[in-house]
N, C-alpha and C positions, 0 to 999 in steps of 0.2 A: 440364463438371463445376462445380458451385456451389462458390465459394470462401467459406469461413467468415470473416467479418470481425468482429474484436473487439478489446478493449483492456483494460488493467488498470493499476493503480497499486500501487507498493510505497513507502509513505511512509517517510522516515527522519528521525531527529533526533539531535542531539549532546547527551549527558548525561554529566557527570563524565568528560569527555575521551574518551568512547566513542561511536562511531557505532552507533546502534540502529535496527533496521528493524521496522516495524509490520506484523503479520499478524493474522489472526483464525482462531479455531477454532469449529466447530459441534459440537453434541452428538448429532446424529442424521443419518442419511443416509450417502451414499457418502463424504463429506468428513469425517466425524466424527473428531475427534482430530488431524487433519492441519493443518499450517500452510498457510493459504490467503491468496493476495493478494486484492486487491479488483478485480473485473473481470467482464466478461461480453460478450455479443454487442452489436454496434452496431445500434441501431435504424435504420430507413430514414432516409437523408439525415443521419445522425449521424456526425461525425468521430471519429477515434480519441480525440482529446482530450476531446471532449464525452461519449463513452461511458464513458471511464475516470472522469471527474469524477462523472457520474451514479451509476455503480456504487459509488464510494466513499461517497457520501452515503447511498445506499440501504442498503448493507451495514453501515454504522456506525449505521443508524437515526437519522441526523442528530445523534447524541450527541457525536461526537468534536469537532466544531467549535462546539458549543453552549457558551455561557457557563455554563449550568446544565444538565447532562445530564438531570436530572429533568424539566425543562420543555421538552425537545426534542420537536418534533412533525414527523414526516417529511412529512406532507401540507402543512403550512404552510411549512416551512423549506427544502424541497428546492431551489427555484429560486435562492434567495439563496445557499445553501451551494454549489451547483454553480458559481456565479460566483466564490466565494471559492477553491474548489479549482482552477478554471481559472487564476486569477491566480497561485496557488502553483505550479502546473505550469509556467506561462510563466516565472516567476521562476527556476526551476531549469533548465528546458530552454533558455531563451535564453542562459544562461551556459554550459551543458553539454549541447549538442544530441546528444551521443553517449551520454548516460545513459539509455538505454532498451534493451530486449531484444525480439527477435522470438521467436516460438515455432517449434519444429521442425514441419515439415509432413510428414504421411504422404502416400504416393502417392495413396491413396484419400480423403484428407482434407486438401486444400490449405487453407492458412490465410493470411489477411492480418491478423496480430495484432501489437500492440505493447504492451509493459508498460513504463510510465514510472516512473522514480524521482523522488520529489518531497520536498523538504525542508519539514518542519513543525516547530512548536514542540513540545518534549517535554511530555507530559501524564501525570500519574498516572492509571492506568486503573481503579483500584479501584472508584470510584463507578459508572462505566459497567458494569463487569462485575457489580457487586452488583445493579444495576437489572435486568439481563438474568436474573440468577439468581432474584431474587424474583418479578418479573413477575406481581404479584398480579392485575392487571386484563387480562392477555393483550394488552398494548399492542403487543407485538413479534411479528413474523412467526415468528421462531424464536430460541431461545437461542443466543447467541454469546459468545465470550470474546476480547477483544483482548489481544495479547501483544507485548512488545518483545523482539527477538532481537538480540544484539550481532553485529557484523560477523564476528568470529572464529567465533562459534557457527554463524552462517548458512553460512559457507564450509565449516565442518566437516560440516554436514548435507549440503550438496551433494556433498562428497567421500565421506563415510563412511556416511551414513544418508539417502539421497534419498527413501526410502519414507516418511519423516516429513513430506515436502512433498507438497502436492496436485499432481496430474498436470501441470497447466499451469505450475506453478512449476518442476517438474523439467524441463519441456520448453523453458525459456527458454535461448536461446543467448547465451553470453558473459556470463552473470550474475555469475560470480565476478570477471571482469575489471572489470565496472562497480562491484561492491561494493568492490573494492580501490582503484579510482580515486577513489571517494567518500571512502574512508578516508584516502588520501594527500592529497587536497585539503584536508580539514579538519585534518589534522595540520600541513600547511604553514601554514594560516591561524592555527592555534594558536601555531606557532613564531614567526611574524611578530608576532603580538599580544604574545607574551612579550618579544620583542626591543625592541619599540617602547613597551611598557607601555600599549598602548591596545587596547581591545576592538574586534574587527572583526565 
């Protein structure tokens, strides 16, 4: 039986003392309106890390990491941005190798899937979302919307409204445990920073 291999990323940032997680929504198709992580199948000879990094760049249309989202070009910028994402992933995963989740496998659909949590700088998403909305020259494959979700809200969705999450997000094992671990870590960092009077 063929094992489906794939990977994803859930980026997070700290803003106003809150841990926020980045998702996207589409406006058509099976995923319309749901909170979706960034991920997909591994290409041939592609590692989990490499697949997750590529999917993030592709699904953000190279805008999230661009200095000017209006000038982002997926064809031109993909390789450079994948390297940036790989470095961000390593920075997080080297310090916290347990900050990832596997997906539940069905008996008839075995999976080798990893979704990694990755720290990024917080960004205002308004310009990117406006570009997707206007899209006057059809430069994008499909309209998306990036959204930040606080850790408390995300845990609440897992507990009380999992249908608001895309299937593969709902299938992540131990996601709440990782979310709370990230939250505790950054709360500790903030406490140490306050006590020493130094930013960390």
